[in-house]
Each structure stands twice: as C-alpha cells, then as structure tokens.
N, C-alpha and C positions, 0 to 999 in steps of 0.2 A: 681395768683393775690395776692398782699400783703394786709394785714389788713388795712393799711393806704389808699390804693386805694379803697378798699371796703367801708371804712368809708366815703370817699369823695363821692362815688357813692350813698351811703345811704342818705347823706345830700342832694345831688342833687335830689334824688327821693322824699324826704320830701318836698323840695321847689316846685317840680313839682306838688305834691299833693295839697299843699296849694294854689298855683297859679291857678290850674284848678278848685279847689273848689271855690275860690274867683270869678273867671269868671262865673262859673256855677250859683252861687247864686246871684251875683250882676249884671250880664248882662241881667237879666230878660228874660232868654230863657225858662222859665217855669219849671226849676228844683227846687227841695227843698231838704233839708237835711234829708236823710232817717235814719241816725244813731240817735237813741233816745237820747243818751247822748250828742252828738254834738248839736242836736236841743234844748235840755234843756239849754246847755251852751249859745247858741245864744240868747235865750230868757233872760238869766240871765246877760250876760256880753257883748252881741252884737257879730256880725259876726267877727269883727276884733279881739276881745278878744279871741273868740274860735279858730280862725286861728292862733293867736299867741301861744296859749296853744298847739295846734296841732303841730306847728313848734318846740316848745321847747321839747315836748314829743318825737317827731320823732328823733330829733338830740340827745336827752338824751338817748334814747334806743340804738342808734348807738354808742354813746360814751361809755355807760356802757358795751355793748357787746365787744367793742374793748379793753377796759381797764381791765375788770374783768375776761374774759374767756381766756383759753389757746388758742394757735394759731389756731388749727383746729376748736375748738368750736366757737371762734370769727368769723372765716370765715363762718361757717354754719349760725350763728345767723345774721351776716351782709348780707349774701346772701338772707336769708328769709325776713329780714326787707326791703331790697332794692327791692326785687321782689314784696312784698306786696304793698309798696308805689307807685311803678311804675304801678302796676296793677290798683290801685285806681285812679291814675292820668290818665291812659289810658282809664279807664271806664268813668271818668268825661269828657275827651276829646271826646270820642265817643258820649256820650249823647249831648254834646254841639253842635257838628257837625251835628248830626242827627236832632236835633230840630231847628237848624238854616237854614237847607236846605229845 
C-alpha cells in the first residue's frame, strides 16, 4: 500500500473518530469525554472547537508522517495512526450502539 493511500486512510479514520465522538457526545446517549485534555478543551472552547482541533491534529500527524519520514517509516507511522483512530472510532461506535439498545 502506498504512502498516499495510507495518508487517505488515516484522514478517513480521523473523520470517523470525530464523527463518532460528535454523535456520542451530542446524541445524549449517556457518554462523556473520558480524555482529560479533551474534556478541558470542551469546557474552554466548546465541543465543536475540540473536535476541530482533533481533526486538525489527526490530519496533521498523518501529513507530517507522510512528508517527514522515509518510505518505510512513513508506512509504519501511518499504519499506527490509522489503526489508533479507527480503534477509537470503533470504540465510540460500540458504546453508542450498546447504550442505544
């Protein structure tokens, strides 16, 4: 898989994380932000601001990995980032479904 494809997958994973976090926190399914830094940001700049920063950070990490690392290191970094954000999105989705049923 090319670095460009992994970058796109990482961006998609970041969007999935942000979307599921938004639904989990705005759909009133009883979920709250467990990350202390994110919770602090929500109190400071609001949910939308925190999600915007999360999106910028996620895409920024993927972009930096794709641009600054050599081919195999970029691949490893992008695989890790993509896996992490898909894991978080999957966890959010699991909790949303669990609490909605």
